[in-house]
C-alpha positions, 0 to 999 in steps of 0.5 A: 500500499505504501508503494502505490501511495509513493508512486501516486504522490510522485505522479501528482508532483510530476504532473504539477511540475509539467503545469508549472513549466506550461507543459500542461497545455499540450497534455501531460506525459505521464511517464515523465510525470512518474519519473520526475516525480519520483526522482525529483521527490527523492532527491529534492525532498530528501535534500531539503528536509535534511538541510532544514533539520527535519530529518526523514519526517513528512514535513512541508520542507520535503513537499517544497523540495519534492516539487522543486526537484521534480521541476529540475528533472522535468526541465532538464528532460524537456531541454534534452528532448528539445535539443536532440530533436532539433539536431 
């Protein structure tokens, strides 16, 4: 049950990152949303939570870090995908 919750949370964070970056007008790429959400949540959420001194508890700093991490992963993927299709 925990795994399903983590995947759904990552998917929502990844979809939110795409909406923030303006990708939502074209539709949400759910594959990228899941990967960006999970990787961004792990890296961004973990780093921000540890830097803020919250530990590994579920805190607002971890949620903010998850969103920032997912935005960075999504932006990097969009940049890489745009770069590879133009050359």
